[in-house]
N, C-alpha and C positions, 0 to 999 in steps of 0.2 A: 601444740596448737589445738584449739578447741572450736566447736561450732557455736552458733548463736544461742543454743539452749544450754551451753556449758558442758556438753558431753564431748566425746572423742571427735576429732576432726573427721569430716566426710572426705571421700575421694574427691580431689579437686577437678577431676575430669567429669564433664557433663555430656549427656547424649545430645543435647541441643546446643548449638553454638551461641544461641541467645542467652543461655544460662552462664553468666560470667563467673569467674573465680570469686567465691564469697568474701574472701579476705581482702579483695581489692577495693580501692576507693570508687572505681567505676561501678562495681556491683552495688555499693552502698547508695550512691546517688541515683542509680537506675531504680533500685528498690524503692527509694523515697518517692520518686515520680510515679511509678506504677502502682504502688500501694495507695497513694493519694488519689489515683484515678479509679480505684475500686477493685484492682486485681487482688485475688486471694493468694494465700500461700501455695495452693495447688496450681493456680494460674502461672505463678512464677516458674514452675517446673515443667510447664507444657510448651509445645512448639509454638513459636510466635510467627504469625502469617500476615503478610502485607496484602491488603486489598487495594490494588492500584486503581484509583478512580480518576480517570481523565474526564472530569465533569465540567460543565460550563453552562451558564444561562444565556450564552450568546447564540446558540443554535439548537434546533430541534434534535440534532443527532445525539445530544447528550442529556436531554431533559429527564430521562428516566433512570439515569445511572445511579443517582443518590438512593432511589428506592431499592435498586438491585443490591447496592452496597449494604444497606440496612438489613436486608433479608440474609445476605451472606454472613454477616456478623453473627446472627442467630444460629445459622446452620453450622458454622465453623466452631462456635462455642459448644454446641450440642455434640459435635463430633470429637471434641477433646482438644481443640486448638484455641489459641488466643488471637483474635483478629485485631489488626491495626489498620485503619483506613489512612491512606496517604493520597495526596492530590498532586497532580501535575498540570502542565499546560494542556490545553485542549483545542488544537487548531481545527477549524472547519473550513473546507476549501471555499465554499460560497460566501463565507463571512470574513475569514482571516486574510483572504486574498485581496481585500480592498486596499490595504496599505502597502506602499513601497513596491508596487508592481507585482504583488503576490510573493515577494521574497520570504515572508514569514511562514509560508505554508510548509515547504519541504524542510526548511531549517528548523522548524519546531519539532520535527521528528527526532532529530538528534538532541535537541534540548530536553525532550521527554526522557530519552535514554539516560542522559546524565543526571536528570532530576531523580529518576528511580534509583540509580546507583547511589546517589548521596543519601537518600532516605533509607533504603533497604540495607545497603552495605555499611553505611555509617552506624546504623543501629544493630548490625549483625543479626538480622531477622533470619528465620529458618526456611522460608518459602514465600511464594507470592501467587496470587490469583489476579489476573489483569482483566479489567472490564474494557474491552476493545470496541470502539464504535467507528467514528469517522476515519477517513483515509489514512492519515499519518499516525494515528494512535496504534493501529494494528501492527505495522512493522516496527514501530518504536518499542512496543511491548515484547515482540519477538526478539528484537536486538538486545534489549535489556536482559531477557531471560538467557540468551546465548552468552552474553558478556559475563554475567554474574554466576551462571551455571548453578543456580539454586533450583530446587523443585518448583516448577511453575506450570500453571494451567491457564490457557487463554479462554475467556468467555466472550464469544461474539454476541453483541447485545442487540442485533437485529436491524431489520430494514423498516422504513416508515410506510404507512399505508398511503396510497395515492388518492387524489380527489377526482372530481368530475367537472367538466366545463362544456356547456352546450351539448350535453348528451354523450360526451366522449370522456374516456379516462384521461386525466392530465397529471403529469408528475413534474418533478423539478427539472428533468432533462428537457421537457417541452418548454418550460419557462425560459431556460437558458438559451435554447435554440431560437425561440421567437424574439427574445430580447436582443440577441445578436443581430437578428434581421432588422429589428427596429432601429438599431444603431446606424444602419446604412439606408434607412428609409424603405425597407422591404416589408415591414410589418406595421400594423396599427398598434401604437403604444398603449392605447386604452384596453385593447384585448389582452396585451401582455399583463397589464395590471390585474385584470379579471382572472386570468390564469394563475397568477402568483397568489391571489387571495384564496384559491381553491386547491392548489396543487398538493399541499402537505396536510394530512389529516391526523397526524399523530407523531410520536417520537421515533427516532431511528435514522438510519443512513439512507442515501439515495436508493430507490428501488430498482435500478437497472443493474446491468453487469458492469458497473463502474469500479473504481479502485477499492472502495470499501467492501462491497460484496465479494469482489475478486479476492481480496486479502483475507476476508473471513473464511472463504472456501480454502484458500491456501493454508491457513492454520490447521484446518482439519486434515488436509492432504499431507501436510508435514508430520502429522501425529501429535501436534501440540494443543489441539482442542478435542473435546470429547466426540466420539463417533456419533453421527446423526445430529450434530448441533448446528449445522450451517446448510443453507441460509435459513433464517428464522425471522418471523415477523416480530417486531419489538412489542413487548408487553403481552404477547399471546400466551395462552396456557402452556404451549410447548416451550416457549422461552423460559418460563418460570420453572418448568420441569427440569430443564437443562441447568438452571441456576441451583436448584436443590441438589442435583447430582454432583455438580461441580464443587459446591461447598463441602460436601462429604469427601469427595475424591482428593481435593488438595491436601487435606489432613493425612490421608492415606499415602499420597505421593511423598510427603515429607517424612513420614515414618518409614517408607520403603526406600527413601533416599534416591529416588529416580530423578536424574538431572537432565536438563535440556540437551547437553552435548552427547548424551547416550542415544538421543532420538534424532538430533540434527546431523545426520550422516549424509554422505554423498547420495546414497540410494534414496533417502527421504526427499532431498532436493530434486532429484530426477523425477520422482513420483509427482511432486508438486508442479513441476514444469509441464508434465504431461496433462495433468488436470487443468492447468491454466490454458493450455492449447485447446483442450476438449470443450471448455466452457466459453472460449472466446474472451478471455480476461482482458482487463485494462493493460496497456503497455507499461504502466507505472509499476506493475509487479516485478518487472525485470530488475530495475535498480533496487527495489526493496528486498527481493530475495537475495540479491548479491550482497547487500548490506548485512542481512541476517547471517549469511554464510561466512562473511568476514569476521563478524563478531563471534561466531561459533568456532572460529579457527578451522573451518572445513574447507579443504582445498578443491573447491569446485568453481568453474567459470559458468555462471548462469547464462550469459550471452551465448556461449557455445552450446550449452544444453538446449536452449531454444532453437538455435540453428540446426542442431542435430536431430531434434524430434519433430520439427515443424513439418517435415515431409512424411513422417511416420504416424503422427497422431492427428486424426481428422476432427473437425468441429462436430461435436455430438449434441450440443445445446445451443439454441438460438434465442436466448433471452435478449430483450432490448438492451443495447441498440443493434445487436447482431441479427435480430429477427423480431417476430411479432409476439413471441411468448414473453411472459412477465416472470419476475423472480418468484412470485407466488406459485406459478406453474412448476418451477423447478423444485420448490419445497414440497409441493404435493406429489411430485414424481419420485421423491425419495432423497432429494438434495444431493449433497456431495457424495454420500454413500452410494447412490445410484450411479453417479459418474464413475466412481472408483470401481464399482462392479463391472461396468461396461469395459473399463480399461484393464481389468484384472489380468488378462493374458500378457499385457505389456509391462506390468508393474513389478517392482521388487516387493513381493507380498510378505516377506519375512521380517520386515522392519518393525521395531517396537513403537508403541504409542503411549500417550499419557493414560490411556485406559487400562494399562497393564496387560494388554493382549496384543498380539501381532496383527498387522493388517489382514493377513490371511485368515486368522481366527475371526476377526470382526466381519469380514465379507462373506463368511461361510453361509449365513442364512439371509443375506440381503437380497431383496427383489426390487426390480425397477417397476414402479407402479404405473407409469405412463410412458409407453414406448415412443410416442410422437414428441415428447418433450426431451427425453434423454434417449437418443437414437442408438441402435447397435453399431458396432464398428463397421459392419458391411453395408450400412445404409445411413451414412452421415449426412448432415446438412451441407458439408463441404469436405472434400477429400483431403485438403491440407489445412493446417492451422491458420488462424487469423493474425497472429503476431509474427511478423517477418523481420528478420535481422539483415540489414544491408551493410555492405562495406564498399570501399572504393576510394578514389583519389580525394573526394570531398569529405569522406568519413573513414579515415584509415583504421580507426578503432571501433567503428560500428555506428549504426543509427537504427531506428525502429519505425516500422509502419504497422498500423493495425487496419485490417480489412474487414468489411462486413461479409456476411455469409453469401451475398449475391455478387460481391465485387470480384473482378477478374484478377487473378494472381499473376497473369502474364503481361500486365500493362507495361508499355514502354513509353515514357514521356520525355520529350526533349524540347528545350526552349531557352530563350534568353533570360538572364537573371534580372530581377527587380529587387534591389536591396534596401532594407529598412533596419534601423537600429533599435526599434521597439515595436510592440504590438500597437501602441497608440498611433505611431507614425504610419504603420501599415494600414490601419483602419481609416486614417485621414486620407491616405493615398487612394484607397478604394472609393471613398466618398467623392474624391476629386476626379475620378475616372482614370487614374494613372495605371491601374491594374487592368490588363487586357488579356483576352483569351490567348493561350499559347505561352504565356510567361511562367517562370518559376519564381515565386516570391520568396525571398530569403529574409528571415527575421533573425538577426544574430545578436550576440551579447546578452542572451537570456539564460545561459547555463548557470550552474551552481556558483561559479566565481564571478561571472559577468554581471548577473542581475544585481547583487548576489542573492543566493537562496533559491535560484531557478525560477524564472518568470513563466507565467502561463501565456500560451498563444492560442488557446482554444477559441476565444471570441472571434479572432480573425478567421479561423477555419470555418466556424459556424456562419459568419457573415458572408464568406464566399459562397456557401451553400444557399443562403437566402437570397443572394444577389444573382443566382442562376449561373455561377461560375464554377461550381463544384465539378471536378473532372475536366474542366477546360483550363483551369489554372492549377498548377501544382504548388506545393509549399514545402520549404526546407527550413528547419530551425534547430538551434541547440537548446531551445526551451522545452518545456513540458506541455502536454495537452491533457485535457480532461479525460478521465477514464471512460467517459461515455461517448467519446468521439470516435467515429469510424466512417466519416463522410469524406468523400473526395480522396485525393492523393496527398497525404501529409506525412512527410519524413521528419520525425522529431528526435530530440535527444542526440543530435550529431556529436560524435566524439572524435578527436578532442574538440572542446568548445572553443569559440572564438577567443575568449579571455585567456586560454592556454596557448594561443598562437596557432590553433588549428587552421586548416585551409579555408574554413568558412570566414575567417577574419580578413582574407585578402580577395574575396570575390568582389567584382565591380559590376555595375549595371551593364547589361549586354553580354556578359560572359555566358557561354552555353553550358547548361547543366543537363545531364542525362540521367534519368531514373529508370532503371530496368529491373522490374520485380522478378522476372523469370530468372535473370542472371544474378539476382540478389546484389545489385550494385547501384551506387549513386556516385557519379563522376563529374568532375569539373574539367571541361575541355579547354584548358588553358595550358600552354607549354610550360613545363617545369621551370625553365629559365625565366619566363615572364613572371611566374608566381614568386620565384625567389627574388627577383628584382624588386617586386612590390614589398616583399618582406624586409629587404634591406633598406628600402627607401623610407619606410615609416614604421613606427611601432604601433601596436593596437592596444589601446587602453580603454577600459570601461568608462563610458560617459557618466555612469551613475556613481555619485559619491554617497557613502553611507557612514554611519557611526554606530556605536553601541553593538548590540548583538549581531546585526547583519555584517558589520565590518569584521568582527571577530570570526564569524562564520566564513567569510571570504578568505581570510588568511589561513584557516585551519582545514577547510574542506578538501577532501580527496577527489580525484576525477570520478566521473560517472561509472567508468568501468570497475571501480572499486566500490560502487554502491553509494558514492557521495557521502561516505562516512567521515568522521572527524578524527580518525586516528590513522597512523601510518599503515600502509598495506602490510599484511602479515605474510602473504604468499607472493 
């Protein structure tokens, strides 16, 4: 056997899996493509690194990612790697939610995971660096990293700068809130247009403690993003500094063979849950972290972790919508590192990170720069966390409530049910005056299978607030809510969902529902035999007919308690 220069054959084993056996047809055609693309002989022997770019011109969340990818290519090349940019779907909640009741938003998360697998695993690349922006791209990148278990680094690509309207700061949350009010005649539509024209002044994700910023912070808390990299203003000098460091570090990670499952251990997830409680994160992080844990084959129950730590970890950060501080304030105070420093006595500090140092080593010299933004454990904004896990006869497997920093965690609300099969029906009922103080509005059939893809019910919750009914009308749904929602009493993501035959499917108008936050329960006060008779008398079927991707998703998706992933539960 001889090599291509006619000399003795080389050892067929390669350091990098991307370097295929030279005598194979796959190597030959691979070489033909890559040499035609300008790769040198030296490049063929170097580690091949995917730059996962979930970019799109549909939303400002992603407008700057192509520039980041271009700079990363230069850095990776100079560090001794060979970069390959790959593209995936790029869902943006405020854009992609327009079609099919919002079903494409959550379902796109898992589409991205499989897209990454096809590109990276199909080509047998050696590592990847993921440009994470809007809500679903972040968990998708973490899930893909956990599934493929290749050296991976997450780069959080930053939040957008807010605008000004009539002398006050205005952001996308304000636009959504006022637009929801306009839908029920509680706001001037012309003012909403003016706010919309001024709310976003640059690229990046929503600037509150919504799902995107929550998940950016979670990446760092898990150890999968560089320390000190979240939150960060998009296109700021600090963001570009992070990009420079990340481009160099991903090549080192590949050479050191540091893999995600070495980092994504139970202790890391516990740390992330504590950070999520301390910052008042979006409730959407619960299902996303559970999905990441499943892909990492890590035997943790994220719902139980939230229930376990909710009474132990206080709210230390009150960024909007939890308080009046802005995400810029958190960045200036020291960001995620400052929160981790406050929580250090509670954390598993010996966990590894992508930085090549343990959390304990990273936190050694960290200082909190603004005490009123990231408060100490003995002087929190709220003594208990804002994410509350409920169980009960209406939600045997759990449901989630998010409270604001000033909301009472001992609320008990009891009232007759008013049932709707979609958010649109509920909004119409609100306009017609059907929704009255004292009721519990049920919006069902909105779960991962029922919608399918999980429908958004945030607009109705915001509309209740603008109609002056927040706190006077409670809401229960198997759908999802915006990561910026913490107004009123909204019980979301009820499990099992109605489409799985959960109790929510058999609720009728007038049934009494009791929500007891102190007892952590949500109950349907209907005798079991009556509920069983309803179940026997009729079957519950989703009124929504779908085809294509959404119908495939409906057939494959696992329950929310499994993170709504598309594979069988591992544990």
